[in-house]
N, C-alpha and C positions, 0 to 999 in steps of 0.2 A: 504494500500500500504506500501511497505518498508519505513522505517523511513526517508531516504534521498530523496525519490522520489519528494516530493513537491518542494524542492530546485532546482531540475533539470528538472521538468516537461516541462517547456517551451522549453528547449534545445532539449529534446527528441521529443517533438511535432513538432519541426522545423528541425528535422534530415533530411539530404538530401538523398532522395531515388533515386536509379539509375534504369534505364530500365532493366538491366540484373540481378538485385537482385532477390533472391528467399527467401521468409520469411516463417517461420512456427510459427503460433500463437496458443497458448493453455492456458487453466488454468493448473497450475502445476498438475502433476500426471494423465494427460489425455492421455498419450501415446506419450509425446513429444519426448523423446529420440528415440523411435521406429520409428517415422515418420521422424525425422531428418536424421537418418541413411538411411532410404529408399530414401528420397528426394535427399540427397547428392549423393548417388551412382547412382541413375537414371540420375541425371543432369551431373554427371562426368564420363559418359561412363563406368559404372561398374568398377571403379578403386579400386578394393579390396586391392591392395597393399598399396596405400596411406591411405585408411581407416584403415588398420591394423597398419600402422606406425605412424599415426598422430591422437592424441586424438580428439574426436568429438567436445569438447568445443573450440578447435582451428580451426577446419574446419567450425564450425557452431556456432559462439559465440552468447552470449545473449546480446541484446541491452542495457538493463537497469541493468545489474548485479552490476554495481558500486553503485547503490542506496541501495544495501544490506549492505554496509559497512559504519558505522558511522564514522565521521571525526576523532574522538578520536582513533578508532580502526585502521584507516589508519596510524596514527602517531606511534602507538604502534607496528604495524607490520613492519613499515619501520626501526625501531630501534631494530628489532628482539626480542621484548618483548614476542611475541607469534607468531605462524605461523598458516596458514590455511590448511596445508596439500595440497592435490591435488584436493579438492572438487570443481568441476564445474568452474575451472578457476578463483576462487576468488583472488588467489595470483596475477595473471596477472592484474586483475581489480584494484589492489591497486597501481600498478606502473603508470597506466594511466587510465583515465575515459574510460569506455568501448565504449561509443559512439564516442569518439575521435579516439580510435584505429580503430573502424570500418570505420570512415570517411576517414582514410588514407589507408585502406585496398585495395588491388588490386581487380579489377573485374574479374569474377563475385563474388559477396558476397552472403553468405548464413547466414541469420540472424534469430535467435530465439528470441521470446518475449512472455511474459505472459500478456502483456498489452492488453486491449480490443481495438478494432478498433478506438473507439472514443478518445482514448488517444495517438494514433499514428499519424504520418504525414497525413494530409487530402488528399494528392495526392498519397497515397500508392497504392491503388487499380488501379488507372488510370495509374500507372507507372510500377509497379513490379508484379511479380507472388507471390501469397499468398496461402498457404495451412493452413486451419484451422482444428483442431482436437477437437472433442467433445466426452465426455465419460459420462456414467451414473454417476450423482453426488454422488450416494451412494458408488460406487466403488472408486470414486475420494476421498471421505472423508476418507475411510480406508487407501488408499495409501498415502494420504497427512499426515495422523496421523503418519505413520511409517517414513515418511521423517522428520517430526518434531522430532521424537524420535532419529533419526540418527544425526541430526544437532544441537540439543539443549539438554545440560545436564539437564536443569531444567525440561525437558519433558520426560526424559528417563523412568521414572516410572509413567508417566501420565496415567490416565484412559481414555479409548476411549470414554466412556460416556460423560465425560467433554469436550473432543475435539469435539465430535459430536454436543454438545450444541452450541459451538462457531461457528461451521461450518453452522449449520442450521439457525443461526441468522446473517449470512453473516458478521462475525466479523474477518475473516481471510484474509490475503493478497490475492488480485486478485479475491475476491468474490465481488458481488453476481455471482455465477457460471452460473445460467440460463440466466441472463441478458447479461453476457459476451458472451455466446454462441449465443444468439439470435441476437446480433449485426451483427455477421458474417452470421448467417443463413438467415437473411433478405436479404443479398446480395449474396446468394448462386448461383444466375444465372449470376452474373458478370463474364465475360470471363477470368478475371485475378484471380478469387477466386475458389479454389477447397475445398469444405467442405466435411469432412470425419468423420464418426463415428468410434470410437475405436471398438465397438462391431461388425461392419461390417468387419473390418480388421481381427478380431478374427475368424469370420465366414468363410471368403473367402479371404485370404491374396493375392493369385495370382490375383484375380479380382481387388483388390484395388491397387496392384502394377501396373497392366495394366492401370488402370484409371489415376494414377499419371504419367505414361509414356506418355499417350495421352495428359494430361494437360501440360506437359513440352516439348511436341513435340519431344519425343524420341521413337525410334523404336528398340525393342530388340527381339531376338529369344525366343522361348519357353524354351530352355535350359538355357539361361541367366536369365530369370525370375525365373526358378526353382532354380538356384544357389542363386539368391538374396533372395528368400523366405527361403531357408535353412539358409542363413546368418542371416536373421531376426528372426529366431526361438528364443524363449526365452531361451532355453538351450544354444544356441550359444551366444546370447547377454550377458548372465550372466557370461560366460567365457571370454568375450572380455574386457580386462582391459582398452581399449581406449573408451569404451562406458559405462561400469558399474563402475562408480566412487563411492568410499566410502570415508568417512572422515579419516579413518585410516585402516591400514592393518588388525587389529584385530576386526574390526567392526562386530558386530553380525547381523546388519541390512544392507542388500545390497540396493544400489541405485535402481537397477532393482530387483523387488521382484518376484511375481508369474506370473504377466501378465494375470490375470484371468478376465473374464467377469462374474459378478454375485457373486464374492467372498464375497461381503458385507454381504451376508446372515449368514456367520459364525461369524460376529461381532455384528449384530443387534439383540437385544432381541425384544420381541413382542411390547413393548412400543415404541422402537426406529423405528421399522418397520412402525408402524402407523404414527409416526411423519414424517418419510421420505416420506410416501405416501402423507400426507397433504402438506408437503414442496413442492413436485413436482406438485401436483394438483393446489396449489395456485399460484406458480410462472409460470406455463405453461398456466394458464387460459388466453384465448384470443390470444394466440400466435400460429403461424403455426409450430413452433418448437416442435418436439416430439422425444424422444429418442427411439431407437429400442427396448430397454429393458423396456420401459415405454411408450407404445403407448397410449397417453392420450385420443385420440378420441375413441379408443375401450374401454378404462377403464371407461370413463364418460358415455358410453352408457349402461353399465352394471346395 
């Protein structure tokens, strides 16, 4: 977990949930931004104007983002020793703890978190609506790697092989990824939880938009859903400055990358592919959870 999480874990666990909250929960790089934009627009009557004018991190802030900033960094930022640019609202999180800002925010609130259900308020599902997004861990690893390269100078030249080693050993923040997803998958039949796979969104975005509409009790025309699907295309999202945040204007690595399913194959050599298969077989063993791109029940029968 982020370095400051332990200090604030109890406060986050006891965060006051409201009945009209809508939460999106993911492991980083699982399609978080994509689904946030989808959920916000569905819940807000397809208000494309506000979505265009107001950054996503302000419309759909992250609960625990303040835990990313060490105390010493907070003090240095306050005296303008360095700045954080516009990346993911970190600058706002310095001024006030993110959970305090959310606690004072008007309803309805839209809240993003990368924490698993077990670290969130125990009354979350009985009180609010929650959308959980899961993605093939191999694709998450690749996308996570590029996020680290974008946000950490020490990793700009890092080798993906080394990053994969840390990922498969569950040494990165918000891992272990399969256990994280399984906590939500076990509750997938709860009326206040909508569980979606990234791969299914890539396969049939219109269908998944309709599913979210039903979950949030919203009814839209086919033309409105078509417009939302176009807005959510990756070409469109990459051009949307209020969604595609980068740490600097000249960043070579975009916050929203390719949006592919299965792109991991271009980064994994034969050894890593075998490691990834073993990783998934081991962690999915005995679980009902199975990724669309790794149907474990079919694989284990071979």
